[in-house]
C-alpha positions as CSV (number, residue, x, y, z in Angstrom):
1,M,0.6,9.2,16.9
2,R,-0.6,5.7,16.0
3,N,2.3,5.1,13.5
4,L,-0.4,4.7,10.9
5,I,-1.3,6.6,7.8
6,T,-4.4,7.9,9.7
7,D,-2.1,10.1,11.8
8,V,-2.8,12.5,8.9
9,P,-5.9,14.2,10.3
10,G,-9.1,13.4,8.5
11,L,-8.1,10.1,7.0
12,S,-9.8,6.7,7.6
13,V,-8.8,3.2,6.5
14,G,-11.0,0.1,6.4
15,N,-10.1,-3.5,5.8
16,A,-12.2,-6.4,4.6
17,S,-10.8,-10.0,4.3
18,C,-12.0,-13.4,3.2
19,E,-10.0,-16.2,4.8
20,R,-11.4,-18.7,2.3
21,L,-10.1,-16.6,-0.6
22,K,-6.9,-15.7,1.2
23,S,-7.5,-12.2,-0.2
24,G,-9.1,-8.9,0.7
25,V,-9.5,-5.2,0.2
26,T,-8.2,-2.0,1.9
27,V,-9.9,1.4,1.4
28,L,-8.6,4.8,2.3
29,T,-11.1,7.7,2.5
30,A,-11.4,11.1,4.1
31,D,-13.8,13.6,5.5
32,R,-13.5,15.5,2.2
33,P,-12.3,14.7,-1.3
34,L,-8.5,14.3,-1.5
35,R,-6.1,15.8,-4.0
36,A,-4.3,12.8,-5.5
37,S,-1.8,11.6,-8.1
38,V,0.1,8.4,-8.8
39,A,3.5,7.1,-9.9
40,I,3.8,3.6,-11.5
41,H,7.3,2.1,-11.7
42,G,6.6,-1.6,-11.9
43,G,6.3,-3.3,-15.3
44,A,3.0,-5.1,-14.7
45,P,0.4,-2.8,-13.1
46,G,-3.3,-3.4,-12.7
47,T,-5.2,-0.2,-12.1
48,R,-8.5,1.7,-12.3
49,E,-8.8,5.5,-12.9
50,A,-5.0,5.8,-12.7
51,A,-4.8,7.9,-15.9
52,L,-7.2,10.5,-14.3
53,L,-4.5,11.2,-11.7
54,D,-2.0,12.6,-14.2
55,P,-1.6,16.3,-13.5
56,R,-2.5,17.1,-17.1
57,F,-6.0,15.9,-16.6
58,T,-9.1,17.7,-15.2
59,V,-10.3,16.0,-12.0
60,E,-8.4,17.4,-9.0
61,S,-9.7,15.2,-6.2
62,V,-10.8,11.6,-5.3
63,D,-13.3,10.3,-2.9
64,A,-11.4,7.1,-1.9
65,L,-8.4,5.0,-2.9
66,V,-8.6,1.2,-3.1
67,L,-5.9,-1.4,-2.7
68,S,-7.1,-5.0,-3.5
69,G,-6.0,-8.5,-4.0
70,G,-7.5,-10.6,-6.7
71,S,-5.5,-9.5,-9.7
72,A,-7.8,-8.1,-12.4
73,F,-10.8,-9.5,-10.6
74,G,-9.9,-7.2,-7.7
75,L,-10.5,-4.1,-9.7
76,D,-14.2,-4.7,-9.0
77,A,-13.5,-3.7,-5.4
78,A,-13.4,0.0,-6.4
79,S,-16.8,-0.4,-8.1
80,G,-18.3,-1.6,-4.8
81,V,-16.7,1.4,-3.0
82,Q,-18.0,3.8,-5.7
83,M,-21.6,2.5,-5.4
84,A,-21.5,2.8,-1.6
85,L,-20.1,6.4,-1.8
86,A,-22.8,7.3,-4.4
87,A,-25.5,6.2,-2.0
88,Q,-23.9,8.7,0.5
89,G,-24.3,11.5,-2.0
90,R,-20.6,11.8,-2.6
91,G,-18.8,12.4,-5.9
92,F,-17.7,14.7,-8.6
93,A,-20.6,17.0,-9.6
94,V,-21.7,16.9,-13.2
95,G,-25.0,18.9,-13.4
96,T,-27.4,17.2,-11.0
97,A,-25.4,13.9,-11.1
98,R,-22.6,12.9,-8.8
99,V,-19.9,10.5,-9.7
100,P,-17.6,9.2,-6.9
101,I,-14.0,9.1,-8.1
102,V,-12.3,5.9,-6.8
103,P,-8.9,5.0,-8.3
104,G,-7.7,1.5,-7.4
105,A,-4.8,-0.9,-7.8
106,I,-4.5,-4.6,-7.5
107,L,-1.9,-7.2,-6.6
108,F,-1.7,-10.8,-7.8
109,D,-2.6,-13.3,-5.0
110,L,-4.3,-16.0,-7.0
111,L,-1.6,-18.6,-6.3
112,N,-1.4,-18.3,-2.5
113,G,-3.4,-21.4,-1.5
114,G,-6.8,-19.8,-1.2
115,D,-10.0,-21.1,-2.8
116,K,-10.5,-18.9,-5.8
117,D,-13.5,-20.9,-7.2
118,W,-16.1,-18.2,-6.5
119,G,-18.4,-19.1,-9.4
120,D,-20.3,-16.5,-11.3
121,T,-20.2,-13.7,-8.6
122,N,-17.0,-11.7,-8.3
123,P,-16.5,-11.3,-4.5
124,Y,-14.5,-8.1,-4.6
125,G,-17.3,-5.6,-5.0
126,A,-18.8,-6.8,-1.8
127,L,-15.4,-6.8,-0.1
128,G,-14.9,-3.2,-1.2
129,R,-18.3,-2.1,0.3
130,K,-17.4,-3.9,3.5
131,A,-13.9,-2.3,3.7
132,L,-15.5,1.2,3.2
133,A,-18.0,0.5,5.9
134,A,-15.2,-0.4,8.3
135,A,-13.2,2.8,7.6
136,A,-11.9,4.3,10.8
137,P,-8.7,6.0,12.2
138,D,-7.6,2.7,13.8
139,F,-7.1,-0.4,11.7
140,Q,-5.0,-3.6,11.7
141,I,-1.8,-4.3,9.8
142,G,-0.3,-7.6,8.8
143,S,-2.6,-10.3,7.3
144,F,-5.6,-8.0,6.8
145,G,-7.3,-6.3,3.9
146,A,-5.3,-6.2,0.7
147,G,-2.4,-7.9,2.6
148,T,-4.5,-10.9,3.6
149,G,-2.9,-13.3,1.2
150,A,0.2,-11.3,0.2
151,T,3.6,-13.0,-0.1
152,T,7.2,-12.1,-0.8
153,A,10.1,-14.3,-2.1
154,T,10.7,-16.0,1.2
155,L,8.0,-15.0,3.7
156,K,4.3,-14.0,3.9
157,G,3.8,-10.4,3.0
158,G,1.0,-8.2,4.4
159,L,-0.5,-4.8,5.0
160,G,1.8,-2.2,6.6
161,S,1.6,1.4,7.7
162,A,3.8,4.0,9.3
163,S,3.9,7.8,9.8
164,A,6.2,10.7,10.7
165,Q,6.0,14.4,11.4
166,L,7.9,17.0,9.3
167,S,9.7,20.0,10.8
168,S,6.8,22.2,9.8
169,G,4.4,20.1,12.0
170,A,2.8,18.5,8.9
171,T,2.3,14.7,8.9
172,V,3.2,12.1,6.3
173,G,1.9,8.5,6.4
174,A,2.3,5.4,4.3
175,L,-0.1,2.4,3.7
176,V,1.3,-0.5,1.7
177,A,0.2,-4.0,0.6
178,V,3.5,-6.0,0.2
179,N,3.2,-8.8,-2.3
180,A,6.7,-8.4,-3.9
181,L,8.6,-10.6,-6.3
182,G,11.6,-9.9,-4.1
183,S,12.4,-10.1,-0.4
184,A,12.1,-7.7,2.5
185,V,14.9,-9.4,4.5
186,L,18.7,-9.7,3.9
187,A,19.7,-13.1,2.6
188,E,17.6,-15.6,4.5
189,G,16.8,-13.1,7.3
190,P,15.8,-12.2,9.9
191,H,17.2,-8.7,9.4
192,F,15.1,-6.3,7.3
193,W,16.5,-4.2,4.4
194,A,14.6,-1.3,6.0
195,A,16.6,-1.6,9.3
196,P,18.3,1.8,9.1
197,F,15.0,3.6,9.1
198,E,13.3,1.7,12.0
199,K,11.8,3.7,14.9
200,G,12.2,1.8,18.2
201,D,11.3,-1.8,17.7
202,E,8.4,-1.4,15.3
203,F,9.6,-4.4,13.2
204,G,11.6,-6.3,15.8
205,G,14.4,-3.8,16.6
206,L,17.1,-6.1,15.2
207,G,19.0,-3.4,13.3
208,W,21.8,-4.7,11.0
209,P,23.4,-8.0,11.6
210,A,26.7,-7.9,13.5
211,A,28.5,-9.2,10.4
212,M,26.9,-8.2,7.1
213,P,26.3,-11.3,5.0
214,T,27.9,-11.7,1.6
215,L,25.0,-11.2,-0.8
216,P,24.7,-13.1,-4.1
217,D,24.7,-11.1,-7.4
218,R,21.3,-12.7,-8.1
219,P,18.7,-12.1,-5.5
220,R,16.2,-14.8,-4.5
221,T,12.7,-14.1,-5.9
222,K,9.4,-15.8,-6.4
223,L,10.5,-17.1,-9.7
224,D,12.6,-19.6,-7.8
225,G,9.4,-21.4,-6.6
226,L,6.3,-19.7,-7.8
227,S,4.9,-19.0,-11.2
228,E,5.5,-15.7,-13.0
229,G,3.1,-12.8,-12.2
230,A,2.3,-13.5,-8.6
231,N,3.6,-10.2,-7.4
232,T,3.1,-6.4,-6.9
233,T,3.5,-4.0,-4.1
234,I,0.9,-1.2,-4.1
235,A,0.8,1.7,-1.7
236,I,-0.5,5.1,-0.7
237,I,1.5,8.0,0.7
238,A,-0.6,10.7,2.3
239,T,0.0,14.1,3.9
240,D,-1.9,17.1,5.2
241,L,0.6,19.4,3.5
242,A,-1.2,21.4,0.7
243,L,0.6,19.9,-2.3
244,T,-0.7,20.4,-5.9
245,K,-1.5,17.5,-8.1
246,A,1.8,17.9,-9.8
247,E,3.7,18.1,-6.5
248,L,1.8,14.9,-5.4
249,Q,3.0,13.1,-8.4
250,R,6.6,14.1,-7.6
251,L,6.0,12.9,-4.0
252,A,4.9,9.5,-5.3
253,V,8.0,9.3,-7.4
254,A,10.3,10.1,-4.5
255,T,8.5,7.6,-2.3
256,H,9.3,4.8,-4.6
257,D,12.8,5.1,-3.2
258,G,11.3,3.5,-0.1
259,F,10.4,0.4,-2.2
260,A,14.0,0.1,-3.4
261,R,15.4,0.4,0.1
262,A,13.1,-2.1,1.7
263,L,12.7,-4.8,-1.1
264,W,15.3,-6.5,-3.3
265,P,14.6,-6.5,-6.1
266,A,11.9,-3.9,-6.6
267,H,10.2,-2.4,-9.7
268,T,10.8,-5.5,-11.8
269,P,9.0,-6.3,-15.1
270,L,6.8,-8.7,-13.1
271,D,5.8,-6.3,-10.4
272,G,3.1,-3.7,-10.8
273,D,4.7,-1.5,-8.2
274,L,2.6,1.6,-7.8
275,I,2.2,4.5,-5.3
276,F,-0.8,6.8,-5.0
277,A,-0.1,10.1,-3.3
278,A,-2.9,12.0,-1.6
279,S,-3.3,15.2,0.4
280,T,-6.0,16.7,2.6
281,A,-4.5,20.1,1.8
282,A,-5.1,21.2,5.4
283,Q,-1.7,22.8,6.0
284,E,-0.3,25.5,3.7
285,M,3.4,25.4,2.9
286,R,5.5,28.3,4.2
287,D,8.7,27.3,2.3
288,P,7.6,25.3,-0.7
289,L,11.1,24.3,-2.0
290,A,12.5,23.2,1.3
291,E,9.2,21.5,2.4
292,T,8.8,19.5,-0.8
293,V,12.5,18.3,-0.6
294,E,11.9,17.3,3.1
295,I,8.6,15.5,2.5
296,G,10.1,13.4,-0.4
297,A,13.0,12.2,1.8
298,V,10.8,11.5,4.8
299,A,8.1,9.8,2.8
300,A,10.6,7.3,1.3
301,A,11.8,6.4,4.8
302,V,8.2,6.1,6.1
303,M,7.4,3.8,3.2
304,S,10.4,1.6,3.9
305,R,9.2,1.2,7.5
306,A,5.7,0.4,6.4
307,I,6.9,-2.4,4.2
308,A,9.0,-4.0,6.9
309,R,6.1,-3.6,9.4
310,A,3.8,-5.4,6.9
311,V,6.0,-8.5,6.7
312,H,6.8,-8.4,10.5
313,A,3.1,-8.3,11.4
314,A,1.9,-11.1,9.1
315,S,0.0,-13.9,10.8
316,P,-0.2,-17.6,9.8
317,A,-3.4,-19.2,8.4
318,P,-4.3,-22.6,7.2
319,G,-3.1,-23.5,3.7
320,D,-0.3,-20.8,3.6
321,T,2.3,-21.5,1.0
322,L,5.0,-19.6,3.0
323,P,5.8,-19.0,6.7
324,T,5.4,-15.7,8.4
325,W,8.4,-13.8,9.8
326,G,7.3,-14.7,13.3
327,Q,7.1,-18.4,12.5
328,R,10.5,-18.5,11.0
329,F,12.3,-16.2,13.4
330,G,10.2,-16.1,16.5
331,G,8.5,-13.1,18.2
């Protein structure tokens, strides 16, 4: 187990970053098309092909899922991935034509100190192609891919991942780009809201503080220092358990609990908080009711861990507007 979403057999993740932009793209793909759905609980989402993932609609599977910086400009990353997949002969068959299905979601990182003067050529299509080409079972977390320029209320954000095994032997993994309006740490830190779910010292091993701080009624957010809209946490929860499209949507809904446990506040009108849920369908369920309850609970915990790992692993770069967790607290 790598403690990555790619512990789900058959999955690969690729990152592409541009340090000048302070932005990037992360792509999840698989050996075969993935069943997928989505749950959007933030008030300001930016998406491509998200409606297609509603269980009421026809297409059952996707060829890749894309998380990108760049706000609406970043939606072009999925176009780059789609074109690269089409060149590989992948996609939904319509007669003799094949159309790769590539849903995507974006976060707002346009005010993070990077140079966004890219002229007439949107850079995100090329970043999407580069991320797909880099897809592999091993990948880096922290300030990479879609997490390159991510921020939270008090610290740099980043790209995080974590995984766990279910009692059935199936695997569940999370991948998240944390660019939240709120904070991942209690008060001014260093302790993470996700501390009760930590495995070992995957994000510092600090646990809860010896004396819990008295928290204000009003949490600190980016609105205290940054302009409105510079937010959004976007994620993927994946498993090899053979869930239907409707069951995957329910899994995505349950996994949003992980956002609420690891970020305060979450799901605000200024966040586009979104979770894609995907399955390789490699392992059939033996006890569907019990297994769907278990995977929802475990997935929320795994997502909380992935969020904390994203912030903990962030690395500093020239021009940053916020410090990293390591810079502020050491380690």
